[in-house]
C-alpha positions in Angstrom: -60.9 9.3 -49.1 -61.4 5.8 -50.3 -58.7 4.4 -52.6 -61.3 3.3 -55.2 -62.5 6.9 -55.6 -58.9 8.0 -55.8 -58.2 5.4 -58.5 -61.2 6.6 -60.5 -60.0 10.2 -60.1 -56.5 9.3 -61.1 -57.6 7.4 -64.2 -59.9 10.1 -65.4 -57.3 12.8 -64.7 -54.7 11.0 -66.8 -57.2 10.7 -69.7 -58.3 14.3 -69.3 -54.9 15.8 -69.4 -53.9 13.3 -72.1 -56.3 14.9 -74.5 -54.9 18.3 -73.9 -51.4 17.0 -74.4 -52.3 15.2 -77.6 -54.1 18.4 -78.8 -50.9 20.4 -78.2 -49.0 17.6 -80.1 -51.5 17.8 -83.0 -51.1 21.6 -83.1 -47.3 21.5 -83.1 -47.2 18.8 -85.8 -49.8 20.5 -87.9 -48.0 23.8 -87.7 -44.6 22.1 -88.6 -46.1 20.3 -91.6 -48.1 23.2 -93.0 -45.8 26.2 -92.3 -43.8 25.7 -95.5 -46.7 24.4 -97.7 -48.3 27.1 -99.7 -51.3 25.1 -100.8 -54.2 23.9 -98.7 -57.6 22.5 -99.2 -59.9 25.3 -100.3 -62.7 25.8 -97.8 -65.3 26.3 -100.5 -64.3 23.2 -102.4 -66.4 20.0 -102.1 -63.9 18.3 -99.9 -63.4 21.4 -97.8 -67.1 21.7 -97.2 -67.2 18.0 -96.3 -64.4 18.4 -93.8 -66.0 21.6 -92.3 -69.5 20.1 -92.1 -68.3 16.9 -90.5 -66.3 18.8 -87.9 -69.2 21.0 -87.0 -71.7 18.2 -87.0 -69.5 16.0 -84.9 -69.0 18.9 -82.4 -72.8 19.6 -82.3 -73.6 16.0 -81.6 -70.8 14.8 -79.4 -70.9 17.5 -76.7 -74.7 17.5 -75.8 -74.9 13.7 -76.2 -71.9 13.0 -74.0 -72.6 15.6 -71.3 -76.3 14.9 -71.2 -76.0 11.1 -71.5 -73.4 10.9 -68.8 -75.5 13.0 -66.5 -78.5 10.7 -67.0 -76.4 7.6 -66.4 -74.9 9.1 -63.3 -78.4 9.7 -61.9 -79.1 6.0 -62.4 -75.8 4.9 -60.8 -76.7 6.9 -57.7 -79.5 4.4 -57.0 -77.0 1.4 -57.1 -76.0 -0.1 -53.7 -72.7 -1.5 -54.8 -70.0 1.3 -54.5 -67.5 -0.7 -56.7 -70.0 -1.0 -59.5 -70.8 2.7 -59.3 -67.2 3.6 -59.6 -66.5 1.1 -62.4 -69.4 2.5 -64.5 -68.3 6.1 -63.7 -64.8 5.4 -64.8 -65.7 3.5 -68.0 -68.3 6.0 -69.2 -66.2 9.0 -67.9 -63.5 7.9 -70.3 -66.0 7.6 -73.1 -67.3 11.1 -72.4 -63.7 12.5 -72.4 -63.0 10.6 -75.6 -66.0 12.0 -77.4 -65.3 15.6 -76.4 -61.5 15.3 -76.6 -61.7 13.9 -80.1 -63.9 16.8 -81.2 -61.1 19.1 -80.0 -58.5 17.1 -82.0 -60.7 16.9 -85.1 -61.2 20.6 -85.0 -57.4 21.3 -84.8 -56.7 18.8 -87.7 -59.5 20.5 -89.8 -58.0 23.9 -89.1 -54.7 22.9 -90.5 -56.3 21.2 -93.5 -58.4 24.2 -94.3 -56.0 26.9 -93.1 -58.3 29.8 -94.1 -61.3 28.5 -92.2 -61.5 30.3 -88.9 -64.7 28.5 -87.8 -62.5 25.5 -87.1 -60.7 27.5 -84.4 -64.1 28.4 -82.9 -65.0 24.7 -82.9 -61.8 23.8 -81.2 -62.5 26.5 -78.6 -66.0 25.2 -77.9 -64.7 21.7 -77.5 -61.9 22.9 -75.2 -64.5 24.7 -73.0 -66.7 21.6 -73.0 -63.8 19.5 -72.0 -63.2 21.8 -69.0 -66.7 20.8 -67.8 -65.5 17.2 -67.7 -62.5 17.9 -65.4 -62.6 15.2 -62.8 -62.3 15.9 -59.1 -62.8 13.8 -56.0 -65.6 16.0 -54.7 -67.4 15.9 -58.1 -67.2 12.1 -58.3 -68.4 11.7 -54.7 -71.4 14.1 -55.2 -72.4 12.7 -58.6 -72.4 9.1 -57.3 -73.7 10.1 -53.8 -70.7 8.4 -52.1 -70.0 9.5 -48.5 -66.6 11.1 -48.1 -64.5 9.4 -45.4 
């Protein structure tokens, strides 16, 4: 396989697993901070509703826009002749796609610890984690999405 495809794969893989590691770190830190605190933001309060609404809205907007937008862009990149430009665009926007979905996962975890009694934030985190799985990079996926011949 060409080294440029491998570089793209390596870069996206580091970012991909970086979001899972940072999510674990947020979870650990959130647990350590809130385990001894008896008070939390009430889910039905104004600020609680704002946090919950923002988290859900961000999740509902970021996942379809990033997955659908990236797919549309990759279809345009297929038509490009320059392989380096294809891979450069794929890497740049692949990182943006991972950042949008990965941040939805992290925001959901933070919101869960702020609103401790709000289980919908765990569901939001689960949905974001599943969406992030769809973004897992592979050399075959990069080659097929950009229509690059495997060597």
